[in-house]
C-alpha positions in Angstrom: 30.0 -78.0 -19.8 33.7 -78.0 -18.7 35.6 -75.1 -20.7 39.3 -75.7 -21.4 42.1 -73.1 -22.5 44.8 -74.8 -24.9 48.4 -74.2 -24.7 50.1 -72.2 -27.4 51.6 -75.2 -28.9 47.9 -76.8 -29.1 46.8 -73.4 -31.1 49.4 -73.8 -33.8 48.6 -77.1 -34.6 45.1 -76.5 -35.2 45.7 -73.3 -36.9 47.7 -75.9 -39.6 44.7 -78.0 -39.4 42.2 -74.9 -40.4 44.9 -73.7 -43.2 44.4 -70.3 -40.8 46.7 -68.1 -39.4 45.3 -66.3 -36.5 46.1 -64.1 -33.5 43.7 -65.0 -30.8 42.6 -62.3 -28.5 45.2 -61.2 -26.2 47.3 -63.9 -27.2 45.5 -66.6 -25.8 44.8 -69.7 -27.4 41.8 -71.5 -28.3 39.2 -73.2 -26.1 37.0 -76.5 -26.2 34.0 -77.4 -24.7 33.1 -81.2 -23.9 30.9 -83.0 -26.0 31.0 -86.5 -24.3 33.0 -89.9 -24.4 33.2 -92.0 -27.2 34.1 -95.8 -26.3 35.5 -98.6 -28.3 34.2 -101.5 -26.5 35.4 -105.2 -27.8 34.5 -107.7 -25.5 32.8 -111.2 -25.3 29.3 -109.2 -24.7 29.7 -107.4 -27.9 31.6 -105.1 -30.3 30.4 -101.5 -30.6 31.2 -97.9 -30.1 29.3 -96.1 -28.1 28.9 -92.2 -27.5 27.6 -91.1 -24.5 26.8 -87.2 -25.1 27.0 -84.4 -22.0 24.1 -82.9 -23.1 20.9 -85.0 -22.2 19.8 -87.9 -24.6 20.3 -91.5 -24.8 23.4 -93.1 -25.5 24.1 -93.7 -29.1 25.2 -97.1 -30.7 27.4 -98.1 -33.3 27.5 -102.1 -33.5 30.3 -103.9 -35.1 30.2 -107.1 -36.9 32.4 -109.5 -38.9 32.0 -111.8 -42.0 34.8 -113.8 -42.6 36.9 -111.6 -40.4 35.7 -108.5 -42.6 34.5 -105.4 -40.4 31.0 -104.3 -40.9 28.8 -102.1 -38.6 24.8 -101.2 -38.0 23.1 -98.7 -36.1 23.8 -94.9 -35.7 27.0 -93.9 -37.7 29.7 -92.6 -35.3 33.2 -93.9 -36.6 34.4 -94.7 -39.9 36.9 -97.5 -39.9 39.1 -98.1 -42.8 42.2 -100.9 -43.4 45.3 -100.0 -46.0 47.9 -101.9 -47.2 51.3 -101.4 -49.3 49.9 -103.7 -52.3 46.7 -102.2 -53.2 46.2 -105.7 -55.1 45.7 -107.3 -52.3 42.6 -105.2 -51.4 43.1 -104.3 -47.6 40.5 -103.9 -45.4 39.7 -103.3 -41.9 39.2 -106.3 -39.8 37.4 -107.7 -36.5 38.8 -110.8 -35.4 38.4 -112.2 -31.5 37.4 -108.5 -30.5 40.5 -106.9 -31.8 40.6 -104.6 -34.7 43.0 -104.8 -37.7 43.6 -105.0 -41.4 43.0 -108.1 -43.5 43.9 -108.6 -47.0 43.4 -111.1 -49.5 46.3 -113.8 -49.5 47.6 -112.8 -46.3 47.5 -116.6 -45.0 46.6 -117.9 -41.8 48.0 -116.7 -38.4 46.0 -113.6 -37.5 44.7 -111.8 -40.3 42.3 -108.7 -39.5 43.5 -109.2 -35.6 46.4 -107.1 -35.8 48.2 -104.3 -38.3 51.3 -105.7 -39.9 54.3 -103.5 -40.6 56.0 -106.0 -43.4 52.8 -105.6 -45.5 52.4 -101.6 -44.8 49.2 -101.9 -43.0 47.4 -99.2 -41.3 43.7 -98.7 -39.5 42.4 -95.6 -39.8 39.2 -94.3 -37.4 37.5 -90.9 -38.4 34.9 -89.1 -36.7 31.5 -89.5 -38.8 28.1 -89.3 -39.1 26.4 -88.1 -35.9 29.9 -86.8 -35.0 30.9 -85.4 -37.7 32.4 -81.8 -37.1 33.4 -83.0 -33.5 37.1 -83.5 -32.2 39.3 -85.3 -29.8 40.8 -83.8 -26.8 41.9 -86.9 -24.7 42.2 -90.3 -25.2 42.6 -93.5 -23.4 43.5 -96.2 -26.0 44.2 -99.9 -25.3 47.0 -101.1 -27.9 48.7 -104.8 -28.4 51.8 -105.5 -29.6 53.5 -108.1 -31.3 57.1 -109.2 -32.4 58.9 -106.6 -30.4 57.4 -103.8 -32.6 56.3 -100.2 -31.4 53.0 -98.2 -32.6 52.8 -95.0 -34.4 49.7 -92.9 -34.1 49.0 -90.2 -36.7 46.8 -87.7 -35.4 44.9 -85.6 -37.9 42.4 -82.7 -38.1 40.4 -81.8 -41.4 42.8 -84.1 -43.4 46.1 -82.4 -41.8 48.4 -83.8 -39.8 48.4 -82.4 -36.2 51.2 -84.6 -34.3 52.7 -87.9 -34.7 53.1 -90.2 -31.4 55.4 -93.4 -31.3 54.2 -95.7 -28.5 57.2 -98.1 -27.6 56.4 -101.7 -26.6 57.3 -102.5 -23.2 55.2 -105.8 -22.5 57.5 -108.4 -20.6 57.3 -111.2 -23.3 57.3 -111.2 -27.2 54.7 -107.9 -27.2 52.1 -110.3 -28.9 48.3 -110.3 -28.6 48.4 -114.0 -28.1 49.9 -113.6 -25.0 46.8 -111.7 -23.5 46.7 -108.9 -21.5 50.5 -108.6 -20.8 51.4 -107.7 -24.0 48.8 -104.7 -23.9 49.8 -101.1 -23.2 47.1 -98.4 -22.0 48.2 -95.2 -24.0 46.9 -92.0 -22.7 46.8 -88.6 -25.2 46.2 -85.4 -23.1 46.1 -81.8 -24.4 44.8 -79.8 -21.4 47.3 -79.7 -18.8 44.7 -80.5 -16.2 44.1 -83.8 -18.1 47.9 -85.1 -17.6 47.8 -88.0 -15.6 50.1 -88.7 -12.9 52.8 -91.8 -13.4 51.0 -95.0 -13.6 50.9 -98.3 -15.5 50.2 -96.5 -18.8 52.0 -94.4 -21.2 51.1 -90.7 -21.3 51.8 -88.1 -24.5 51.0 -84.3 -24.5 49.7 -83.7 -27.9 49.8 -80.7 -30.0 46.1 -80.1 -30.6 42.6 -81.8 -31.0 41.9 -84.3 -33.7 38.9 -86.2 -35.5 41.2 -89.1 -37.3 43.8 -91.3 -36.0 45.7 -93.6 -38.0 47.4 -96.6 -36.2 49.9 -98.2 -37.8 53.3 -100.1 -36.4 56.3 -98.1 -35.9 59.8 -98.5 -37.4 61.3 -100.4 -34.2 61.0 -104.0 -36.0 60.2 -104.8 -39.5 58.0 -107.7 -38.6 56.1 -105.6 -35.8 52.6 -105.6 -35.3 50.0 -103.8 -33.2 46.4 -104.4 -32.7 43.6 -101.8 -31.7 41.6 -103.4 -28.8 38.9 -102.5 -26.4 39.2 -103.8 -23.1 38.7 -107.8 -23.7 42.2 -109.0 -22.3 43.6 -105.7 -22.5 45.4 -103.4 -20.3 43.7 -101.9 -17.0 42.0 -98.6 -17.2 43.3 -95.1 -17.1 41.9 -92.4 -14.9 39.3 -91.6 -17.1 38.2 -95.5 -17.3 38.5 -96.1 -13.8 36.0 -93.4 -13.1 33.9 -94.9 -15.4 34.3 -98.3 -14.6 35.4 -99.7 -18.0 38.8 -100.8 -19.7 37.6 -99.9 -23.3 39.3 -97.7 -25.4 38.3 -94.1 -24.6 37.7 -90.7 -26.4 37.3 -87.2 -25.0 35.1 -85.2 -27.8 35.2 -81.6 -27.7 34.0 -79.1 -29.8 37.1 -76.9 -30.8 36.8 -73.0 -31.0 39.4 -70.8 -32.5 39.5 -68.4 -29.7 37.7 -65.9 -27.7 36.7 -62.2 -27.9 35.5 -59.9 -25.3 34.1 -56.4 -25.5 37.5 -55.0 -24.3 39.6 -56.2 -27.0 40.1 -53.7 -29.6 40.6 -56.7 -32.8 41.4 -60.2 -33.8 43.0 -60.6 -37.2 42.2 -64.0 -39.0 44.0 -65.0 -42.0 43.4 -67.7 -44.9 44.7 -68.2 -48.1 41.8 -66.4 -49.8 40.8 -63.6 -46.9 41.6 -61.8 -44.1 39.4 -61.0 -41.5 39.9 -58.4 -38.9 37.1 -57.9 -36.4 36.4 -55.9 -33.4 33.8 -56.6 -31.0 31.8 -53.7 -29.8 29.4 -53.9 -26.7 26.1 -55.2 -26.6 23.2 -53.4 -28.2 22.2 -53.1 -24.3 25.6 -51.8 -23.4 26.2 -54.9 -21.7 29.1 -57.6 -22.6 27.7 -61.2 -22.4 29.6 -64.2 -22.8 31.7 -66.7 -20.6 33.9 -65.0 -18.1 36.7 -64.5 -21.0 34.3 -63.6 -23.6 32.4 -65.1 -26.5 33.8 -68.4 -28.0 34.4 -68.1 -31.7 35.0 -70.3 -34.9 36.2 -69.1 -38.2 36.3 -70.5 -41.5 37.1 -69.3 -44.9 37.4 -71.2 -48.3 35.6 -71.4 -51.6 32.3 -72.4 -52.8 31.9 -72.7 -56.4 33.2 -69.5 -58.1 32.7 -67.7 -54.9 35.2 -66.9 -51.7 33.4 -67.1 -48.3 34.4 -66.2 -44.7 32.3 -67.7 -41.8 32.1 -66.0 -38.5 30.2 -67.8 -35.8 30.0 -66.7 -32.2 29.0 -69.6 -29.3 26.5 -69.1 -27.7 24.7 -67.7 -30.7 22.8 -65.2 -28.9 19.5 -63.7 -31.1 18.1 -61.8 -28.2 17.3 -58.1 -30.1 18.4 -56.8 -26.5 21.8 -58.3 -25.9 23.0 -59.4 -29.0 26.7 -58.3 -29.8 27.8 -55.7 -32.3 30.8 -56.3 -34.5 32.9 -54.6 -37.1 34.7 -56.3 -39.7 37.1 -55.6 -42.1 37.4 -58.2 -45.0 40.1 -58.4 -47.5 39.2 -60.7 -50.4 42.3 -61.9 -52.5 41.4 -62.9 -56.2 44.1 -64.3 -59.1 43.0 -61.4 -61.0 40.4 -58.7 -61.5 37.1 -59.7 -62.9 36.3 -59.5 -66.8 34.2 -56.7 -66.5 34.1 -53.0 -68.2 34.2 -51.3 -64.7 32.6 -49.1 -62.8 30.2 -50.6 -59.8 29.9 -53.8 -62.1 33.9 -54.0 -60.9 33.1 -54.5 -57.3 31.9 -58.4 -56.7 28.4 -58.6 -55.0 28.9 -59.3 -51.1 26.2 -61.7 -49.9 25.8 -63.0 -46.5 23.5 -65.7 -44.1 23.1 -64.6 -40.6 22.9 -68.1 -39.2 19.1 -67.5 -38.3 17.0 -68.9 -41.4 16.8 -65.9 -43.6 19.6 -67.8 -45.9 21.8 -66.4 -48.6 21.1 -62.6 -49.8 23.0 -59.5 -51.0 24.0 -57.5 -48.2 22.6 -54.0 -48.0 24.6 -50.4 -47.6 24.6 -49.4 -44.1 22.1 -46.3 -43.4 24.7 -44.5 -42.1 28.6 -44.7 -40.6 27.9 -46.5 -37.3 31.7 -45.5 -36.1 32.3 -43.0 -33.9 35.2 -40.2 -34.3 37.5 -42.9 -32.7 36.5 -45.6 -35.1 35.0 -47.6 -32.1 31.5 -48.9 -32.4 28.5 -47.2 -30.2 28.3 -48.3 -26.7 24.5 -48.5 -25.3 23.3 -48.4 -22.0 19.9 -50.0 -20.7 18.4 -46.3 -20.4 19.7 -45.6 -24.1 20.3 -48.7 -26.1 21.8 -48.9 -29.3 18.7 -48.8 -31.9 20.3 -51.0 -35.1 17.4 -49.6 -37.1 19.7 -46.3 -37.3 21.8 -48.6 -39.0 20.4 -51.5 -40.7 17.9 -50.7 -43.4 15.1 -53.2 -42.4 14.8 -55.0 -39.3 15.5 -58.0 -40.6 19.0 -57.4 -41.8 21.7 -58.3 -39.5 24.4 -56.8 -41.6 25.0 -54.1 -43.7 28.4 -52.3 -45.5 29.9 -49.2 -44.7 32.8 -49.4 -47.2 34.0 -51.0 -50.0 36.8 -50.6 -52.6 38.8 -52.7 -55.0 42.4 -52.7 -56.6 45.0 -54.3 -58.2 48.1 -54.6 -56.0 51.1 -53.4 -56.5 54.7 -55.3 -56.5 55.1 -55.2 -52.6 51.7 -57.0 -52.3 52.2 -59.2 -54.9 55.3 -60.2 -53.3 53.5 -60.6 -49.7 50.3 -62.3 -51.3 51.5 -63.9 -54.5 48.2 -66.1 -54.4 46.1 -62.8 -55.2 46.7 -59.9 -57.5 43.5 -58.3 -57.1 41.9 -57.1 -53.7 38.8 -56.2 -52.7 38.1 -55.0 -49.2 34.6 -54.7 -47.5 34.0 -53.1 -44.0 30.7 -54.3 -42.5 28.6 -53.7 -39.4 27.1 -56.7 -38.2 25.1 -57.9 -35.0 25.6 -61.4 -34.1 27.7 -63.6 -36.1 27.3 -64.6 -40.1 28.8 -65.8 -43.1 29.7 -63.8 -45.9 30.3 -64.7 -49.7 32.1 -62.7 -52.5 
């Protein structure tokens, strides 16, 4: 797979999407790995989404059909398509007509219902990755749009429900910018994130986007009160962009990627990641054998934090996850949990909330034990092993089936200055953890 580095603009967009504040390793932005290409094929030989994965395996197909122009699908679930409108009493729905996607609604009349998205009706068409593509993102796209009545198109790009970017595409067709005028009224729109994917000038309109997305909302822009737009896939649309030309297709294309939050290398001292409920300060030590595995720039990592039931959680995942006991990486974690108030218990040891973890290798959620010893050396670093004298994790972990242990834990009520800095949490718990590999923690 091809690895890509993002611009800092892309970094902060995705930080917002994850509700995180992050300082990646050495100030570098997140990276992505190609997953495959998702095609929207709308033509006389059948309407469908097709996912062509990078990994070995057959293409996966979601077949599109219509009944009275109302869109339906069968086969593998790849994309959810939803139509909306300003008047919910008209029951708007996603539509398919003449190999074009749009929005239909009750009482819309004749003309081209279902084949276009109308501004005067406040309509929008939303496409979201779902099913087998749940959790993936789009880092590049070549979109075939049809225009009508001199309107422009507005593309809202979202990830995890949070707005990443908004792209306004002006209509530049030679006639009235209408789907009924054939391919002359279509525009090929290219969205790119990686500078290496920026297309040269051509018959398309191209836009640099601020981050990856998993949802795109297509609707007419504000240029014309009666403007309309259709989402198309090569039936009578625009010529292909660079990716389409290389694949020999005029379909609408989405380059799918797996997005990582950053990279961490053995030479880096710490990464600070913050969410609303927790701060996660992580230092990567050398591998147990003294090596430093991973891609040239370090291990890719993802991070998530939030609530599950009445517990807070943080989840740290490295890629590739290496469970080889000789080469697995060591980590030192300082987790600061923020609660609205102290737990309602008398005090003593009960005052400390239980720390649980899952090491992602099948053991499941369980209570984290105390370490047998503090693994840090005098400078606070983790031990460095060598091939002749590797680190023995059983000198630190209580048993071989554990991959994490607790070095220190303390709780306290915040003072006024802390409350001003963290108004959402007045009770803090700090856990210092030794870990080999990656894992999820609950508190």
